[in-house]
C-alpha positions as CSV (number, residue, x, y, z in Angstrom):
1,X,19.3,21.7,-21.6
2,X,16.3,19.4,-22.0
3,X,14.2,18.4,-19.0
4,X,13.1,14.8,-18.3
5,X,9.5,14.3,-17.1
6,X,8.2,11.2,-15.5
7,X,4.6,10.5,-14.6
8,X,4.4,9.7,-10.9
9,X,0.6,9.6,-10.1
10,X,-2.9,10.3,-11.4
11,X,-5.7,11.5,-9.1
12,X,-9.3,10.5,-9.0
13,X,-11.9,11.8,-6.6
14,X,-13.9,9.1,-4.8
15,X,-17.2,9.1,-2.9
16,X,-16.6,6.2,-0.6
17,X,-12.9,5.9,0.3
18,X,-13.0,2.5,2.0
19,X,-15.0,1.0,-0.9
20,X,-12.5,2.4,-3.4
21,X,-9.5,1.1,-1.5
22,X,-11.0,-2.4,-1.3
23,X,-11.8,-2.4,-5.0
24,X,-8.2,-1.5,-6.0
25,X,-6.8,-4.0,-3.5
26,X,-9.1,-6.8,-4.5
27,X,-9.5,-6.2,-8.2
28,X,-6.0,-5.1,-9.2
29,X,-3.8,-6.2,-6.2
30,X,-2.8,-2.6,-5.6
31,X,-1.4,-1.7,-2.2
32,X,-1.6,1.5,-0.2
33,X,1.8,3.1,-0.5
34,X,1.0,6.1,1.7
35,X,-1.9,8.0,3.2
36,X,-2.3,11.6,4.3
37,X,-5.3,12.8,6.2
38,X,-6.1,16.5,6.5
39,X,-9.0,16.7,8.9
40,X,-8.6,20.5,9.2
41,X,-9.2,20.8,5.5
42,X,-11.7,17.9,5.4
43,X,-10.0,15.6,2.9
44,X,-7.8,12.5,2.8
45,X,-5.3,11.3,0.1
46,X,-4.6,7.6,-0.3
47,X,-1.9,6.6,-2.8
48,X,-2.1,3.1,-4.2
49,X,0.2,1.3,-6.5
50,X,1.0,-2.1,-8.0
51,X,3.9,-3.9,-6.4
52,X,5.3,-4.2,-9.9
53,X,5.7,-0.5,-10.5
54,X,6.2,3.0,-9.1
55,X,3.3,4.8,-10.7
56,X,0.6,5.7,-8.1
57,X,-3.1,6.2,-8.2
58,X,-4.1,9.0,-5.8
59,X,-7.6,8.5,-4.3
60,X,-8.9,11.9,-3.1
61,X,-11.7,11.7,-0.5
62,X,-13.5,14.9,0.4
63,X,-15.3,14.4,3.8
64,X,-18.5,16.4,3.0
65,X,-19.2,15.0,-0.5
66,X,-22.7,13.4,-0.7
67,X,-23.2,13.0,-4.4
68,X,-21.1,10.9,-6.8
69,X,-18.6,12.8,-9.0
70,X,-19.3,13.2,-12.7
71,X,-16.5,11.3,-14.5
72,X,-17.0,13.5,-17.6
73,X,-16.7,12.8,-21.3
74,X,-13.0,13.8,-21.6
75,X,-11.7,11.1,-19.3
76,X,-11.2,7.7,-20.9
77,X,-9.2,5.2,-18.8
78,X,-6.1,4.0,-17.0
79,X,-4.3,0.9,-18.3
80,X,-2.5,-2.0,-16.7
81,X,-0.9,-5.1,-18.2
82,X,-1.5,-8.7,-17.0
83,X,0.2,-12.0,-17.9
84,X,-3.1,-14.0,-18.0
85,X,-5.9,-11.9,-19.5
86,X,-8.5,-14.7,-19.6
87,X,-7.7,-15.7,-16.0
88,X,-8.0,-12.1,-14.9
89,X,-11.2,-11.6,-16.8
90,X,-12.7,-14.7,-15.2
91,X,-11.7,-13.6,-11.7
92,X,-13.2,-10.1,-12.2
93,X,-16.5,-11.5,-13.6
94,X,-16.8,-14.1,-10.8
95,X,-16.2,-11.3,-8.2
96,X,-19.1,-9.4,-9.6
97,X,-17.2,-6.4,-10.9
98,X,-18.4,-4.4,-13.9
99,X,-16.4,-5.6,-16.8
100,X,-16.7,-5.3,-20.6
101,X,-16.1,-8.0,-23.1
102,X,-12.6,-9.1,-24.1
103,X,-11.7,-7.4,-27.4
104,X,-8.9,-7.3,-29.8
105,X,-8.0,-4.6,-32.4
106,X,-7.5,-7.2,-35.1
107,X,-7.9,-10.9,-35.7
108,X,-4.1,-11.2,-36.1
109,X,-3.4,-9.5,-32.8
110,X,-2.4,-11.7,-30.0
111,X,-3.7,-11.0,-26.5
112,X,-6.5,-8.5,-26.2
113,X,-8.0,-6.3,-23.6
114,X,-11.1,-5.5,-21.6
115,X,-12.3,-2.7,-19.4
116,X,-12.9,-2.9,-15.6
117,X,-15.0,-0.1,-13.9
118,X,-14.5,1.0,-10.3
119,X,-17.2,2.0,-7.9
120,X,-17.0,5.7,-9.0
121,X,-17.2,4.9,-12.7
122,X,-13.5,5.2,-13.5
123,X,-12.3,2.6,-16.1
124,X,-9.1,0.6,-16.2
125,X,-8.1,-1.2,-19.4
126,X,-6.7,-4.6,-18.6
127,X,-4.3,-5.6,-21.4
128,X,-2.6,-8.9,-22.2
129,X,1.1,-8.4,-21.6
């Protein structure tokens, strides 16, 4: 019998939990779906997701961490789709977020994409739906 696997969440470690929550709420309209605090183990987990889907981004906050995490050269990005890429890009630029240029893989391709970087250096690709 074949098993079915479904991605349910991805985890990133964050240095400033409140700053990261605010970023994902403001930049991508994500909402906190649940939060679990483990003071006895000195960490908290905050799960955030888009109202349009079930996939969650888990923000892991370790209480004693003082130095930023190294994102590493193996990580690339998460991706979300948006109905109005240019409007989204304008909003992110005006908000002062770190964004790359809008790009397309070919001149014939409709839409395009750009990258948005969170406070810890994790990138999200914003793609025209």
